[in-house]
C-alpha positions as CSV (number, residue, x, y, z in Angstrom):
1,M,0.0,0.0,0.0
2,L,2.8,2.4,0.9
3,R,4.5,1.5,-2.3
4,R,1.4,2.5,-4.3
5,I,1.3,5.8,-2.6
6,H,4.9,6.6,-3.5
7,V,4.3,5.7,-7.2
8,M,1.3,8.0,-7.4
9,V,3.2,10.8,-5.7
10,V,6.0,10.4,-8.2
11,L,3.6,10.4,-11.2
12,G,1.9,13.5,-9.9
13,V,5.1,15.4,-9.5
14,L,6.2,14.4,-13.0
15,L,2.9,15.5,-14.4
16,A,3.1,18.9,-12.7
17,F,6.6,19.4,-13.8
18,T,5.7,18.6,-17.4
19,G,2.8,21.1,-17.4
20,A,5.0,23.8,-15.9
21,C,7.6,23.3,-18.7
22,T,5.0,23.6,-21.5
23,N,5.3,27.0,-23.3
24,K,2.0,27.4,-25.1
25,K,1.9,30.3,-27.6
26,S,-0.6,33.0,-26.7
27,V,-3.1,34.3,-29.2
28,N,-1.8,37.9,-29.2
29,P,2.0,38.1,-28.8
30,L,1.7,41.9,-28.4
31,A,-0.2,41.6,-25.2
32,G,2.6,39.8,-23.4
33,V,5.5,42.2,-23.2
34,G,7.7,39.8,-21.4
35,S,6.8,36.9,-23.7
36,K,9.6,34.5,-24.6
37,Q,8.1,33.3,-27.9
38,P,10.7,32.8,-30.5
39,D,9.2,35.3,-33.1
40,K,9.0,38.0,-30.5
41,V,12.6,37.3,-29.3
42,L,13.8,37.6,-32.9
43,F,11.9,40.9,-33.4
44,D,13.3,42.4,-30.1
45,K,16.8,41.3,-31.1
46,A,16.5,43.1,-34.4
47,M,15.2,46.3,-32.8
48,E,18.1,46.2,-30.4
49,A,20.5,45.9,-33.3
50,M,18.9,48.9,-35.1
51,R,19.3,51.0,-32.0
52,H,23.0,50.3,-32.0
53,N,23.2,51.1,-35.8
54,R,24.0,47.4,-36.6
55,F,21.7,47.4,-39.6
56,D,23.1,44.3,-41.3
57,V,22.4,42.2,-38.1
58,A,18.9,43.7,-37.8
59,R,18.0,42.9,-41.4
60,L,19.4,39.3,-41.1
61,T,17.4,38.8,-37.9
62,L,14.2,40.2,-39.4
63,Q,14.5,38.1,-42.5
64,T,14.9,35.0,-40.3
65,L,11.7,35.9,-38.5
66,I,9.8,36.4,-41.9
67,N,11.1,33.1,-43.3
68,T,10.7,31.0,-40.2
69,Y,7.4,32.3,-38.9
70,P,5.2,33.3,-41.9
71,D,2.1,33.3,-39.7
72,S,3.5,35.4,-37.0
73,E,1.7,38.6,-36.0
74,Y,5.1,40.4,-36.3
75,I,5.3,39.9,-40.0
76,A,4.0,43.3,-40.9
77,R,6.2,45.0,-38.4
78,A,9.2,43.0,-39.6
79,K,8.7,44.0,-43.2
80,L,8.3,47.6,-42.3
81,A,11.4,47.4,-40.1
82,V,13.5,46.1,-43.0
83,G,12.7,49.3,-44.9
84,D,13.4,51.4,-41.8
85,S,16.9,49.8,-41.5
86,W,17.7,50.8,-45.1
87,Y,16.2,54.2,-44.6
88,A,18.2,54.8,-41.4
89,E,21.4,53.6,-43.0
90,G,21.2,56.3,-45.6
91,G,23.1,56.7,-48.9
92,T,21.8,56.6,-52.4
93,A,21.8,52.8,-52.8
94,A,20.3,52.3,-49.3
95,L,17.6,54.8,-49.9
96,A,16.7,53.1,-53.2
97,Q,16.4,49.8,-51.4
98,A,14.3,51.3,-48.7
99,E,11.9,52.7,-51.3
100,Q,11.5,49.2,-52.8
101,E,10.8,47.8,-49.3
102,Y,8.2,50.4,-48.6
103,S,6.5,49.9,-51.9
104,D,6.3,46.1,-51.2
105,F,4.8,46.8,-47.8
106,E,2.0,48.9,-49.4
107,I,1.3,46.1,-51.9
108,F,1.1,43.4,-49.2
109,F,-0.6,45.5,-46.4
110,P,-2.6,48.2,-48.2
111,N,-5.2,48.5,-45.4
112,M,-2.9,48.8,-42.4
113,P,-2.4,52.2,-40.8
114,E,1.4,51.8,-41.4
115,A,0.8,51.9,-45.2
116,A,0.4,55.7,-45.0
117,E,3.7,55.8,-43.0
118,A,5.4,53.8,-45.7
119,Q,4.1,56.1,-48.4
120,M,5.3,59.1,-46.4
121,K,8.8,57.7,-46.1
122,I,8.9,57.1,-49.9
123,A,8.1,60.8,-50.5
124,N,10.7,61.8,-47.8
125,I,13.3,59.8,-49.6
126,H,13.0,61.9,-52.7
127,F,12.5,65.1,-50.6
128,Q,15.8,64.6,-49.0
129,Q,17.6,64.1,-52.3
130,M,16.2,67.3,-54.0
131,E,18.7,69.6,-55.6
132,K,18.5,73.4,-56.2
133,A,16.0,74.8,-58.6
134,D,18.5,75.2,-61.4
135,R,19.7,71.6,-61.1
136,D,18.2,68.2,-61.9
137,P,14.5,68.3,-61.0
138,T,14.0,64.5,-61.0
139,H,13.8,64.0,-57.3
140,A,11.6,67.1,-56.8
141,K,9.1,65.9,-59.4
142,R,9.1,62.4,-57.8
143,A,8.6,63.9,-54.3
144,E,5.6,66.0,-55.6
145,D,4.0,62.8,-57.1
146,E,4.5,60.8,-53.9
147,Y,3.2,63.5,-51.6
148,R,0.1,63.9,-53.8
149,K,-0.4,60.1,-53.7
150,L,-0.3,60.1,-49.9
151,I,-2.9,62.9,-49.7
152,L,-5.2,61.3,-52.2
153,Q,-5.0,57.7,-51.1
154,Y,-4.9,58.2,-47.4
155,P,-7.0,61.4,-46.8
156,D,-7.8,60.3,-43.2
157,S,-4.2,59.8,-42.1
158,K,-2.6,61.9,-39.5
159,L,0.3,62.4,-41.8
160,V,-1.7,64.5,-44.3
161,P,-0.9,67.9,-42.8
162,E,2.8,67.2,-42.8
163,A,2.6,65.9,-46.4
164,K,0.8,69.1,-47.5
165,K,3.6,71.2,-45.9
166,H,6.3,69.3,-47.7
167,L,4.3,69.4,-51.0
168,M,4.2,73.2,-50.9
169,E,7.9,73.3,-50.3
170,V,8.5,71.0,-53.3
171,Q,6.2,73.1,-55.5
172,E,8.0,76.2,-54.5
173,V,11.3,74.7,-55.9
174,L,9.6,73.5,-59.1
175,A,7.9,76.8,-59.7
176,D,11.2,78.7,-59.2
177,R,12.7,76.5,-61.9
178,E,9.9,77.2,-64.3
179,F,10.1,81.0,-63.6
180,S,13.9,81.0,-64.4
181,I,13.3,79.2,-67.7
182,G,10.5,81.6,-68.6
183,R,12.7,84.6,-67.8
184,F,15.5,83.1,-69.8
185,Y,13.3,83.0,-72.9
186,Y,12.0,86.5,-72.3
187,L,15.4,88.0,-72.2
188,R,16.2,86.4,-75.5
189,E,12.9,87.7,-76.9
190,S,11.4,84.2,-77.5
191,Y,8.1,85.5,-76.3
192,A,5.9,82.5,-77.2
193,A,8.2,80.1,-75.3
194,S,8.3,82.4,-72.3
195,I,4.5,82.9,-72.3
196,A,4.1,79.1,-72.4
197,R,6.4,78.5,-69.4
198,L,5.0,81.3,-67.3
199,Q,1.4,80.6,-68.0
200,S,1.8,77.0,-67.1
201,L,3.6,78.1,-63.9
202,V,0.8,80.4,-62.6
203,D,-1.8,77.8,-63.5
204,R,0.0,75.0,-61.6
205,Y,1.4,76.8,-58.6
206,P,-0.8,79.7,-57.5
207,L,1.0,79.7,-54.1
208,Y,4.4,80.5,-55.6
209,S,6.2,83.2,-53.7
210,R,6.9,85.1,-56.9
211,A,3.6,84.6,-58.7
212,D,3.3,88.4,-59.1
213,E,6.6,88.5,-60.9
214,A,5.4,85.7,-63.2
215,Y,2.3,87.6,-64.1
216,Y,4.2,90.8,-64.6
217,L,6.7,89.1,-66.8
218,L,3.7,87.7,-68.8
219,G,2.5,91.2,-69.4
220,Q,6.0,92.3,-70.4
221,N,6.1,89.5,-73.0
222,Y,3.0,90.8,-74.6
223,E,4.3,94.4,-74.5
224,G,7.5,93.1,-76.1
225,Q,5.5,91.7,-79.0
226,I,3.8,95.1,-79.2
227,E,7.1,96.8,-79.6
228,R,8.2,94.3,-82.2
229,I,5.1,95.1,-84.3
230,R,5.6,98.9,-83.9
231,K,9.1,98.5,-85.3
232,A,7.8,96.5,-88.3
233,I,7.9,98.2,-91.7
234,T,4.6,99.6,-92.9
235,C,3.9,98.8,-96.5
236,D,1.5,99.7,-99.2
237,V,-1.8,97.8,-99.4
238,H,-0.8,96.2,-102.7
239,M,2.9,95.4,-101.8
240,L,3.5,93.2,-98.7
241,P,6.9,91.5,-98.8
242,R,8.2,89.5,-95.9
243,G,8.6,91.4,-92.6
244,C,6.1,94.1,-93.8
245,M,2.6,94.9,-92.4
246,R,-0.3,97.1,-93.3
247,E,-1.1,100.0,-90.9
248,A,-4.6,98.6,-90.2
249,D,-3.2,95.2,-89.4
250,K,-0.6,96.7,-87.0
251,A,-3.3,98.6,-85.2
252,R,-5.4,95.5,-84.7
253,A,-2.5,93.4,-83.5
254,I,-1.4,96.0,-81.0
255,S,-5.0,96.3,-79.7
256,Q,-5.3,92.6,-79.2
257,L,-1.9,92.3,-77.5
258,S,-2.7,95.2,-75.2
259,K,-5.7,93.4,-74.0
260,E,-3.7,90.3,-73.3
261,A,-1.1,92.3,-71.3
262,A,-3.8,94.1,-69.4
263,R,-5.4,90.8,-68.5
264,E,-2.1,89.6,-66.8
265,Y,-1.6,92.9,-64.9
266,D,-5.2,92.6,-63.7
267,K,-4.5,89.3,-62.1
268,I,-1.7,90.9,-60.0
269,L,-4.1,93.4,-58.6
270,T,-7.0,91.0,-58.0
271,R,-5.1,88.0,-56.6
272,Y,-1.8,89.4,-55.2
273,P,-2.7,93.0,-54.3
274,L,-0.1,93.2,-51.5
275,M,3.0,92.0,-53.3
276,D,5.7,94.1,-54.9
277,R,4.5,94.2,-58.4
278,A,1.1,95.6,-57.6
279,E,2.2,99.2,-58.0
280,D,4.0,98.4,-61.2
281,A,0.9,96.7,-62.6
282,K,-1.1,99.9,-62.0
283,K,1.4,101.9,-63.9
284,R,1.4,99.6,-66.8
285,L,-2.4,99.5,-67.0
286,A,-2.4,103.3,-67.0
287,A,0.1,103.3,-69.8
288,L,-2.0,100.9,-71.8
289,H,-5.1,103.1,-71.2
290,E,-6.9,100.2,-69.4
291,S,-9.1,100.3,-66.3
292,I,-7.5,99.5,-63.0
293,P,-9.4,96.9,-61.0
294,R,-9.8,96.8,-57.2
295,P,-9.2,93.6,-55.2
296,T,-11.8,92.2,-52.9
297,K,-11.4,92.1,-49.1
298,A,-11.2,88.4,-49.3
299,A,-8.3,88.6,-51.8
300,V,-6.4,91.0,-49.6
301,A,-6.9,88.8,-46.5
302,Q,-5.8,85.7,-48.5
303,N,-2.7,87.4,-49.9
304,K,-1.8,88.8,-46.5
305,A,-2.0,85.3,-44.8
306,E,0.2,83.8,-47.5
307,I,2.8,86.5,-47.2
308,E,2.9,86.3,-43.4
309,S,3.3,82.5,-43.6
310,R,6.5,82.7,-45.5
311,G,9.9,82.6,-43.9
312,E,12.5,85.4,-43.9
313,K,15.5,85.4,-46.1
314,T,18.5,86.3,-43.9
315,M,22.1,86.9,-44.8
316,L,23.1,83.8,-42.9
317,G,20.6,81.7,-44.8
318,Q,21.8,83.0,-48.1
319,M,25.4,82.2,-47.2
320,K,24.4,78.6,-46.2
321,G,22.6,78.3,-49.4
322,L,25.8,78.7,-51.3
323,I,27.4,75.6,-49.8
324,K,24.2,73.5,-49.2
325,K,23.3,71.0,-51.7
326,G,19.5,71.2,-51.2
327,P,17.3,74.1,-52.3
328,D,16.1,77.1,-50.3
329,M,12.5,76.5,-49.4
330,S,12.1,79.3,-46.8
331,Q,9.8,81.3,-49.1
332,A,7.2,78.5,-49.4
333,A,3.8,79.3,-48.1
334,T,2.4,77.3,-45.2
335,V,-1.3,78.2,-45.5
336,G,-3.8,77.1,-48.1
337,D,-4.1,73.8,-50.0
338,P,-1.5,72.9,-52.6
339,P,-2.9,71.8,-56.0
340,L,-3.1,68.1,-56.4
341,V,-3.8,67.8,-60.1
342,D,-1.8,69.5,-62.9
343,P,-3.7,71.4,-65.6
344,E,-3.0,70.8,-69.3
345,P,0.5,72.2,-70.0
346,L,0.8,75.0,-72.6
347,S,3.3,74.8,-75.4
348,A,4.9,77.6,-77.4
349,V,3.1,76.3,-80.6
350,D,-0.2,76.6,-78.8
351,V,0.6,80.2,-77.8
352,Q,1.4,81.2,-81.4
353,R,-1.6,79.4,-82.8
354,N,-4.0,81.0,-80.3
355,E,-2.6,84.5,-80.8
356,A,-2.7,84.2,-84.6
357,K,-6.3,82.9,-84.5
358,A,-7.3,85.8,-82.2
359,F,-5.7,88.3,-84.6
360,V,-7.4,86.8,-87.6
361,D,-10.8,86.9,-85.8
362,A,-10.2,90.5,-84.9
363,S,-8.9,91.6,-88.3
364,S,-11.7,89.9,-90.4
365,P,-14.8,89.3,-88.3
366,G,-17.0,89.1,-91.4
367,N,-14.6,87.3,-93.8
368,K,-13.6,83.9,-92.5
369,S,-11.6,82.9,-95.6
370,V,-8.4,84.3,-94.2
371,G,-6.0,81.5,-93.0
372,V,-3.0,81.5,-90.8
373,E,-0.2,79.0,-91.1
374,I,2.8,78.6,-88.8
375,I,5.7,77.3,-90.8
376,N,9.2,76.0,-89.9
377,P,11.8,78.8,-89.7
378,N,14.2,76.5,-91.7
379,Q,11.7,76.2,-94.6
380,P,12.9,78.0,-97.8
381,P,11.0,81.2,-98.6
382,S,8.0,80.8,-100.8
383,T,6.9,82.8,-103.8
384,P,5.9,86.4,-103.0
385,P,2.1,86.9,-103.1
386,A,0.5,88.5,-106.1
387,A,-0.8,92.1,-106.0
388,D,-4.4,91.0,-105.8
389,A,-3.8,88.3,-103.2
390,T,-4.9,88.6,-99.6
391,P,-1.9,87.9,-97.4
392,S,-2.0,86.2,-94.0
393,P,-0.4,88.6,-91.5
394,N,1.5,87.0,-88.7
395,P,2.8,89.7,-86.3
396,F,3.6,87.4,-83.4
397,G,7.2,86.5,-83.9
398,A,6.7,83.6,-86.3
399,P,7.7,83.9,-90.0
400,P,4.9,85.0,-92.4
401,A,2.8,82.3,-93.9
402,A,2.9,81.4,-97.6
403,A,0.1,82.9,-99.7
404,T,0.0,80.1,-102.3
405,A,-2.8,77.5,-102.1
406,P,-1.8,74.0,-101.1
407,A,-1.4,71.4,-103.8
408,A,-3.6,68.8,-102.1
409,N,-6.6,68.9,-99.9
410,D,-5.7,68.6,-96.2
411,P,-8.4,66.7,-94.3
412,N,-7.6,68.8,-91.2
413,E,-7.9,72.1,-93.1
414,L,-10.7,74.5,-92.1
415,K,-12.9,75.6,-95.0
416,P,-15.2,78.4,-93.8
417,D,-16.4,79.2,-97.4
418,Q,-17.8,75.7,-98.0
419,P,-21.6,75.4,-97.7
420,A,-22.8,74.5,-94.3
421,D,-23.8,70.9,-93.5
422,P,-27.6,70.8,-93.3
423,N,-27.4,68.2,-90.5
424,E,-25.1,70.3,-88.3
425,L,-26.5,71.3,-85.0
426,T,-26.5,75.1,-84.6
427,P,-28.1,77.4,-82.0
428,T,-30.8,78.4,-84.5
429,N,-32.1,74.8,-85.2
430,T,-31.7,73.5,-81.7
431,G,-33.6,76.3,-79.9
432,A,-30.6,77.1,-77.7
433,D,-30.2,80.5,-76.1
434,T,-27.9,82.6,-78.3
435,S,-27.6,85.5,-75.8
436,L,-24.2,86.4,-74.5
437,P,-23.2,85.7,-70.9
438,P,-23.1,88.6,-68.5
439,P,-19.9,90.7,-68.5
440,T,-17.2,89.8,-66.0
441,Q,-16.7,92.0,-63.0
442,V,-13.3,93.7,-62.8
443,N,-12.9,92.8,-59.2
444,E,-13.6,89.1,-59.6
445,I,-10.8,86.6,-59.2
446,Q,-10.7,84.5,-62.3
447,N,-9.2,81.0,-62.8
448,Q,-7.8,80.6,-59.3
449,S,-7.8,77.4,-57.3
450,S,-8.9,77.3,-53.7
451,S,-5.5,78.0,-52.3
452,S,-6.7,79.3,-49.0
453,S,-9.7,78.9,-46.8
454,T,-9.7,82.6,-46.1
455,A,-11.0,83.5,-49.6
456,K,-13.9,81.0,-49.3
457,A,-15.5,82.6,-46.3
458,G,-14.1,86.1,-46.8
459,D,-15.8,89.4,-47.8
460,S,-16.3,89.8,-51.5
461,T,-16.7,93.5,-51.4
462,P,-14.0,95.7,-52.9
463,A,-11.2,96.6,-50.6
464,S,-10.4,100.2,-49.9
465,D,-7.0,101.9,-50.1
466,E,-6.8,101.8,-46.3
467,D,-7.3,98.0,-46.3
468,I,-4.5,97.5,-48.8
469,S,-2.0,99.9,-47.2
470,S,-2.6,98.6,-43.7
471,S,-2.1,95.0,-44.8
472,K,1.4,95.7,-46.2
473,K,3.3,94.8,-43.0
474,K,5.5,92.0,-44.4
475,K,7.0,92.5,-47.9
476,K,9.1,90.0,-49.7
477,K,12.1,91.1,-51.6
478,G,11.2,91.1,-55.3
479,L,13.2,90.5,-58.5
480,M,15.0,93.3,-60.2
481,K,12.4,95.1,-62.5
482,I,12.7,94.4,-66.2
483,N,12.0,96.9,-68.8
484,P,12.3,95.7,-72.4
485,F,12.1,99.1,-74.0
């Protein structure tokens, strides 16, 4: 009997010891901080290696965890940590590898909160490698795309405000590059190319710190074309060789270009009334005999908020900029919403075509048989027009068009003199209203994106001189004024 009791006691002790040694895996390894599960041990070991900058050891440990425990709840953290190790290591090759790891994380775990963090780090990789505005813009353009992707794909993420701030800084650099190119073309009197660059700039980046300079330079481009037309030789009605214009054609072209220049100066006064070029825009409008618009109180408040949000350019900052690889982004605005979609870009050919069409419409409103052709400057000169021929004036910098008729019918050619198609839908046979739209108010802000919440809820009444003068408390340092005449 005593022997049986000893055997049962020994068996009970062995059973208790076996149960105590059993290490059953818990359902949630994150709940047990002091857990000794092998996947958590590997993860903690990798994090410890990263804290001591032993990135190779950390990546090797994390890869062991991923391959050995594919069902572990640490898989997502481990994959993100692999990218973090490359990101922390730095260097061109390491950052490229980190971008690939973050992209893979977004593909495998698109619904996790850490996916927005991975996208943010991809954008930051290109943000850190940006160069100055006059250098290679590859990383700046990639950073713009990646920040936009974060804002559009993860609108509820807490990282969106930071992404918008960085996006406005990137767009400041890209806009500065476009402005330099537009000014380069202007100084070489390539007006169409300059207009294309500057118009695309103001359409894409309304928060640019020198947007008033861009609009002013647009007006100067049109005035440069006016001066070119005034210097053109005036010829007889029946004799129009190359480089020669009739007096009536010159007057119509100057009138059309004056309206275009006045439109650009108007935008300075209605959208950027507190910036340096506002007074110059008023002087140019007075010289062109055009009316001077007044900005609204909302526009004044919006422009004031943008100016006050920009940083100051100090002497120390300019000296650092000479030796720093990255661009100077101190002038970027920190208020408003950056544009997330680019409008259709404008080319120099489009500018010439639109201006020539506007001139033809103004010169012959009743006769639609006049055509305009933009030819290659390297094309050999054509046969001079006959005395009774109607030439196609082209006063916008492009070579004059040939007056001879084409040898073959072009399927894309417009033929206004052909009889109208009886099946064509016109306002008369569709019952549509043919009345013209109401005239545009001179103090209305046209074609501007919602760059600030101030303008949405602001006062739309015209601002007084006191409102404008009292708001000019912080002025940026503008570019040297340019006078082409």
